[in-house]
N, C-alpha and C positions, 0 to 999 in steps of 0.2 A: 487936787480935790480939797477944797477948803471948807466944805460943808460937813456937818456932823451926820453920822448915820446911827439911827436907833436900832435896837435889837430886832424890831419888827421889819426893818428895811433890809436886813442882810438877806441876800438872795438864797433861795433854796437849792439852786443848781450847784453841784459839787465841781470844783475847779481842779480836782486831783484824783488820783487813783485810790482805791480803798486799800488799807494796809493788810498785811498778811494775818493769818489766824493767830500768830504768836505775838501780835502787837497788844500791849497792855494799855495803850492810850495815855501817853505822858503829856505833861503840860505844854512842852515845846511843840509837839505835833498839833495839839488843839489850837495853840496860839497861831501857828503858821497857817493852819486851815482857815481860821476865821479872818486872819489878816488878808490872805489872798482872795477870799470871797468878797471882802469889803473893797479891795483895790480894783477888782474887776478883771476882765479878760486881756486888757492891753498892758500887761506887765511882763517884763523880762525878769525871770528868776534865775539867780545864780547861787546855788547852795552847795555846801560840802556834802559828800555822800554819807548820809546818816538816816535815821528813822524819819525825821521831818522832811527830808528831801524825797524819800520814797513816798511819803504821804501826799506831798504836793506836786509830784511829778505829773506833768501834763503832756501827753504825746502830741498835742497840737501846737505846742510852743517849741520853737527850735532855738 
């Protein structure tokens, strides 16, 4: 993907699960959420088990 994406072009569809009620919303989780939304559905994600991994876990991606 070589073209730039503006804030208005970021899809509204969520690419991950919602965090638990104990999540305070750190910067890493927000950055991962926006990055994976911008990259689209054809991305393989490999992350260590932590809060951003839980935030971006997608049951449709194996």
